[in-house]
VOGU-3710 file (C-alpha; in Angstrom, 3 decimals, decimal comma):
1> meigsiyegl> 121,986/80,600/139,060  123,543/84,048/139,289  124,036/86,577/136,505  127,710/86,923/135,619  128,633/83,424/136,834  130,128/80,740/134,562  128,418/77,377/134,168  128,821/74,200/132,141  126,122/72,366/130,250  125,143/70,057/127,404
11> vidfthegsg> 123,159/71,524/124,503  120,034/69,354/124,177  117,805/71,289/121,761  117,297/74,492/119,760  114,825/77,292/120,403  112,478/78,328/117,584  115,088/80,987/116,705  117,951/78,465/116,624  119,715/79,182/119,919  121,035/76,204/121,867
21> vikhdgfpvf> 119,072/75,007/124,918  120,857/73,922/128,107  119,057/72,681/131,210  120,876/73,634/134,447  119,166/71,847/137,331  116,030/71,865/135,204  116,230/75,607/134,424  116,460/76,302/130,660  119,185/78,639/129,413  119,493/79,745/125,773
31> vegvvigdti> 122,929/80,242/124,193  123,735/81,285/120,618  126,505/79,833/118,447  126,237/76,195/119,540  124,670/72,996/118,224  122,942/70,052/119,827  125,521/67,767/121,429  128,062/70,483/122,304  129,249/70,607/125,906  129,954/74,240/126,697
41> efelvekkkn> 130,959/76,847/129,219  128,617/79,817/129,280  128,077/82,992/131,256  124,560/83,728/132,471  123,784/87,246/131,221  120,025/87,435/131,831  117,651/85,608/134,123  113,884/85,648/133,817  111,174/83,720/135,619  111,089/80,701/133,314
51> fgngklvsii> 114,371/80,860/131,401  117,752/82,545/131,141  120,035/83,783/128,376  123,673/82,863/128,301  126,786/83,907/126,396  129,137/81,267/125,032  132,523/81,253/126,760  134,030/78,107/125,233  133,144/74,720/123,783  134,503/72,027/126,077
61> eysidreefs> 133,588/69,108/123,833  132,328/69,371/120,262  129,189/67,555/119,187  129,662/64,544/116,917  126,995/66,185/114,753  128,895/69,461/114,341  129,779/70,392/110,741  132,794/72,513/109,851  133,363/74,340/106,559  136,307/75,838/104,722
71> fdtgtlgggv> 134,684/79,292/104,923  133,812/81,402/107,966  130,146/80,701/108,677  130,126/83,611/111,148  130,062/86,135/108,272  126,554/84,968/107,365  125,142/86,688/110,451  122,298/85,456/112,623  120,076/84,120/109,856  121,588/80,634/109,672
81> plinykyekq> 122,044/79,489/113,291  121,983/75,766/112,393  124,665/75,910/109,701  127,222/74,060/111,842  124,756/71,250/112,582  124,887/68,355/110,115  122,251/68,880/107,451  120,523/65,527/107,919  120,239/66,346/111,644  118,775/69,767/110,840
91> lkwkenkvkq> 116,084/68,049/108,790  115,159/65,650/111,592  114,994/68,521/114,083  112,694/70,537/111,808  110,456/67,542/111,158  110,117/66,993/114,907  109,488/70,714/115,484  106,456/70,595/113,192  105,072/67,547/114,990  105,635/69,024/118,456
101> dllriggidt> 104,167/72,452/117,589  101,031/70,873/116,147  100,638/68,789/119,294  101,605/71,420/121,889  99,840/74,455/120,406  97,118/72,938/118,264  96,366/69,746/120,188  96,794/67,877/116,877  98,470/64,468/117,145  99,027/63,250/113,608
111> diepiigmkh> 101,636/61,508/111,480  104,166/63,724/109,701  105,522/62,894/106,258  109,362/62,737/106,092  110,697/66,243/105,472  111,896/67,013/101,934  115,401/68,510/102,028  117,827/69,766/99,388  120,565/67,764/97,664  122,868/70,798/97,802
121> pfryrnhsqi> 121,699/73,218/100,515  123,760/76,224/99,390  123,442/79,051/96,839  119,665/78,740/97,039  118,570/82,256/98,054  117,172/84,356/95,204  116,483/87,436/97,350  118,853/88,931/99,916  118,521/92,152/101,914  121,996/93,217/103,022
131> pvgdidgrav> 122,692/96,098/105,422  125,294/98,771/104,637  127,034/100,470/107,530  130,188/101,962/108,952  132,943/100,532/111,140  135,548/103,060/112,316  134,973/105,284/109,313  135,081/102,433/106,800  131,982/101,382/104,854  130,994/97,743/105,299
141> igyyksksnd> 128,402/95,558/103,619  127,246/92,430/105,420  124,656/90,837/107,655  123,771/91,857/111,175  125,160/89,853/114,027  122,300/88,066/115,793  120,240/90,381/118,036  122,526/93,279/117,209  122,939/96,240/114,857  126,601/95,342/114,362
151> iipleedylq> 127,374/94,401/110,753  129,708/91,498/110,019  131,675/92,339/106,825  130,767/89,953/104,013  133,145/88,839/101,256  131,246/85,841/99,940  127,744/84,613/100,734  127,469/80,882/100,137  123,682/81,041/100,366  123,178/83,283/97,318
161> peiadqiirt> 124,370/83,012/93,683  127,862/84,209/92,803  126,554/87,203/90,862  125,276/88,661/94,143  128,795/88,443/95,592  130,136/90,366/92,587  127,451/93,042/92,971  128,466/93,560/96,603  132,138/93,912/95,653  131,289/96,407/92,898
171> vkdwiaeydi> 129,109/98,558/95,145  131,756/98,480/97,855  134,422/99,660/95,382  132,109/102,446/94,167  131,522/103,625/97,745  135,278/103,767/98,355  136,148/105,381/95,009  133,632/108,225/95,296  133,614/108,519/99,092  129,888/107,769/99,274
181> kvfdkekgig> 128,512/108,257/102,775  126,616/105,321/104,214  123,680/106,037/106,468  124,372/106,688/110,149  121,281/105,763/112,165  122,185/107,832/115,205  123,178/111,005/113,377  120,580/110,640/110,632  123,073/111,479/107,891  124,470/109,564/104,937
191> vikhlgirtn> 122,873/107,910/101,944  123,069/104,124/101,483  121,190/101,914/103,976  120,714/98,491/102,372  121,180/96,518/99,186  118,409/94,280/97,933  119,528/91,653/95,422  117,053/89,469/93,521  118,324/86,787/91,132  116,718/84,334/88,716
201> enneamliiv> 117,553/80,874/87,416  119,446/82,418/84,465  121,860/84,115/86,889  120,421/87,544/86,107  119,965/90,066/88,891  117,864/93,018/90,007  119,623/95,397/92,396  117,601/97,563/94,782  119,625/100,371/96,393  117,901/101,470/99,593
211> tafsqipnkf> 118,626/105,081/100,502  117,605/107,457/103,261  117,178/110,358/100,851  116,247/110,841/97,209  119,664/111,848/95,857  122,395/109,289/95,140  125,784/110,948/94,501  127,629/109,599/91,430  124,597/107,480/90,566  125,459/107,127/86,885
221> elihklvkec> 129,013/106,068/87,696  127,567/103,260/89,812  125,224/102,137/87,046  128,075/102,152/84,515  130,324/100,222/86,890  127,649/97,598/87,589  126,870/97,083/83,904  130,579/96,724/83,117  131,601/94,458/86,021  128,345/92,557/86,582
231> pgvvsiyqni> 126,897/91,756/83,129  124,065/89,755/84,710  122,539/92,907/86,228  119,431/93,538/84,127  117,503/95,873/86,440  118,400/98,559/88,986  116,014/100,357/91,332  116,356/102,913/94,066  114,135/102,501/97,111  113,699/105,450/99,464
241> nqekskftyg> 113,179/104,525/103,098  113,258/107,433/105,554  111,576/105,453/108,324  113,301/104,035/111,385  111,195/100,878/111,315  112,435/97,295/111,090  111,427/97,093/107,424  114,205/97,226/104,836  112,167/98,762/102,036  110,161/101,968/102,004
251> reyihlfgqe> 107,127/102,651/99,837  108,807/104,606/97,014  110,677/102,823/94,204  112,490/104,634/91,390  113,486/102,682/88,296  117,082/103,562/87,379  118,155/101,081/84,711  117,155/98,137/82,551  114,058/96,018/82,849  111,204/96,978/85,151
261> hlrdyigdfq> 110,716/93,334/86,194  112,929/90,333/86,776  111,632/87,228/85,055  112,022/83,925/86,891  110,676/80,419/86,476  109,149/77,695/88,623  108,652/74,506/86,650  106,998/75,345/83,336  105,701/78,722/84,501  107,343/82,123/84,121
271> fdispnsffq> 106,837/85,002/86,535  107,593/88,719/86,231  108,710/89,989/89,632  108,551/93,607/90,775  111,104/94,871/93,306  108,510/94,786/96,111  106,701/91,566/95,188  106,831/88,455/97,340  108,437/85,481/95,606  109,653/82,385/97,416
281> vnrvqtkily> 113,410/82,635/98,046  114,162/79,018/97,096  112,812/78,173/93,628  114,006/74,521/93,733  112,048/73,748/96,895  109,173/76,006/95,857  108,441/73,727/92,906  108,217/70,781/95,321  106,075/72,817/97,714  103,582/73,840/95,036
291> etakeylqcg> 103,424/70,387/93,469  102,558/69,024/96,914  99,884/71,695/97,414  98,396/70,839/94,005  98,399/67,115/94,827  96,658/67,740/98,148  94,066/69,977/96,510  93,037/67,182/94,095  92,091/69,569/91,329  89,001/68,903/89,216
301> medivfdiys> 87,599/70,797/86,246  84,491/71,758/88,227  86,473/73,223/91,131  86,468/76,904/92,046  89,455/77,706/94,277  90,314/80,669/96,478  94,061/81,392/96,662  94,347/83,605/99,746  97,534/85,708/100,137  98,200/84,943/96,467
311> gigtislfia> 101,274/87,134/95,968  102,208/87,364/92,289  100,003/84,379/91,477  102,532/81,557/91,700  100,221/78,965/93,269  97,217/80,232/91,289  98,964/79,605/87,986  100,196/76,198/89,124  96,634/74,959/89,547  94,644/77,126/87,097
321> kdvkkvigve> 94,707/74,791/84,093  93,317/71,944/86,194  90,344/73,781/87,747  87,336/75,754/86,563  88,480/79,032/88,145  91,021/80,277/90,679  90,531/83,548/92,572  93,550/85,220/94,163  93,441/87,745/97,015  96,519/89,881/97,744
331> svkaavengr> 97,199/93,161/99,597  100,229/94,376/97,571  99,143/96,330/94,491  102,278/95,544/92,440  101,877/91,838/93,217  98,276/91,848/91,992  99,378/93,566/88,793  102,181/91,014/88,409  99,665/88,209/88,967  97,487/89,436/86,116
341> inarnngvtn> 100,516/89,878/83,833  101,858/86,446/84,782  98,496/84,849/84,012  98,467/86,487/80,572  102,100/85,534/79,865  101,388/81,902/80,777  98,188/81,673/78,752  95,962/81,353/81,831  92,483/82,787/81,244  90,528/81,423/84,223
351> sefylgkaee> 92,227/83,340/87,055  91,139/86,521/88,817  93,182/88,618/91,239  91,663/91,011/93,770  93,526/93,740/95,631  93,001/94,263/99,351  93,575/92,845/102,799  92,380/89,247/102,903  90,335/89,821/106,049  88,416/92,618/104,266
361> vlpkligink> 88,154/91,279/100,697  87,505/87,575/101,256  84,162/87,883/103,105  82,837/90,042/100,227  84,029/87,646/97,526  82,486/84,611/99,202  79,036/86,021/98,566  79,538/85,969/94,776  81,993/83,087/94,353  80,996/79,758/95,872
371> ankvivdppr> 84,436/78,177/95,918  84,621/74,549/97,027  88,374/74,493/97,776  90,798/76,919/99,407  94,565/77,455/99,488  96,069/79,823/102,065  99,726/80,877/102,112  99,929/83,590/104,786  102,975/85,439/106,173  104,659/84,237/109,363
381> kgceieviea> 101,976/85,781/111,581  99,447/83,345/110,107  95,849/84,078/109,106  93,790/86,873/110,580  90,837/85,531/112,564  88,470/87,177/110,059  90,020/85,066/107,290  89,572/81,884/109,314  85,959/82,811/110,049  85,295/83,532/106,362
391> iidlaperiv> 86,716/80,129/105,398  84,495/78,464/108,000  81,471/80,280/106,557  82,439/79,144/103,059  82,760/75,518/104,287  85,082/74,258/101,498  85,562/70,516/101,163  89,346/70,887/101,177  91,721/73,446/102,699  95,399/73,402/101,760
401> yvscnpstla> 97,421/75,535/104,179  100,983/76,479/103,161  102,858/77,757/106,207  106,312/79,124/107,010  105,675/79,135/110,766  104,564/75,911/112,532  103,497/77,850/115,643  100,934/80,113/113,941  99,959/77,212/111,692  99,080/75,129/114,755
411> rdlkiltken> 97,120/78,036/116,236  95,015/78,414/113,065  94,491/74,680/112,609  93,251/74,411/116,189  90,367/76,751/115,302  89,529/74,865/112,113  89,574/71,444/113,812  86,774/72,691/116,072  84,682/73,400/112,966  84,341/69,933/111,480
421> yevtkvqpvd> 87,774/69,835/109,784  90,484/67,244/110,244  94,199/67,370/109,411  94,864/64,442/107,075  98,289/65,231/105,554  101,343/67,131/106,824  104,362/67,560/104,534  107,347/69,607/105,814  109,654/71,073/103,158  113,053/72,606/103,945
431> mfphsahvec> 112,837/75,942/102,150  115,499/77,652/104,284  118,453/75,303/104,936  120,623/76,202/107,947  117,957/78,486/109,423  115,516/77,428/112,141  112,572/77,935/109,775  110,558/75,180/108,142  107,765/75,304/105,572  104,775/72,943/105,606
441> vilmqrsgsk> 101,909/71,947/103,366  98,835/70,825/105,313  95,693/69,174/103,972  92,458/69,624/105,915  89,255/67,872/104,902  85,711/68,251/106,143  84,757/65,318/108,272  83,022/62,707/106,163  84,915/63,524/102,918  87,996/61,342/103,234
451> dei> 88,865/60,396/99,690  92,482/59,285/99,565  95,254/61,025/97,665
//
């Protein structure tokens, strides 16, 4: 194959990022914007030793599993690469991805429970981070095109509640009315960089305005406009991010209006959320996820449980009333504070939350808290090796691992299976419809303790 040449091929799979996979004489080429079953023309734009990258030229024959919508799915950027693939097919692909990653990376060949999907896989996101930029002198708000810094203007986002759409329109009008300068990365001038929008089940919203500098021109006019046009806005923050890193939010938050926290609910529990706290983006599926984790844990009133990477205490509170004690470990100070507040607000008195990196705090806590069960819910990079080693030293009878990345999950499970643990349950849950991501709840038991759920 030669770079710049045009080829034809059938899309047979997706990559872990959601690009289509074509095999040309056995050589894999990855192409964005296609679904399994499409026959396409593509240009080879990059060739490496084991794979190539292609650019879609045209679709010769559409897949029978392609889904079309009345709205332009392209405005949703690169975060939902599977959106034009029928939802039931997405679910099957994700279920198979979990099984194959466990086998290929972890050497774990086990049965997978049928994935749990959504009845209506839209308007589910309760936290969006939306770039603000400039196209030919005109301010635009929208998502980045995949693998690009180009912003696709957004009018309506069918993955988030309608109030978020109204907030975007209001901010856009304010920028135009007062000639607010958006941030220019290359020149290092301008003000507005991103909008963060968090919403709750009552259709209330927290807006986080990410700026490059401390001053926001016509700030009070914006607040007045938001309160008038978006009555669901109950909290407004400014976040100052002067860094050029990939992270949307900087360290400094300034409270501008309304409540300091956004209150949301999962099942019977209420949670106060700070602007920088982690909270699952899909509360409907989160309830299912946590109920599964609780079932796998098999809570008993004599159990002491470590909740590692505990966030604002969501899982801790879900299980606290059914165990003797639950101990959360979290590295974000505001999240730990939220966890303690959430415990108090929900009448939970047998939870403790410790601040610090899990790999540093957990080994110290093990010496004074002989927990017999463990829940881990790490970020996409998985658990640090020190955390895995501390769990092995603790030797709990049950480990429930909640994962948003099957690849790092398989890597971590491979280590644990060498230490007298066996994977006995695997339940995928579709937390992020139309993306290539899939969440899982895994039960591991020490060999010899195989009581059934």
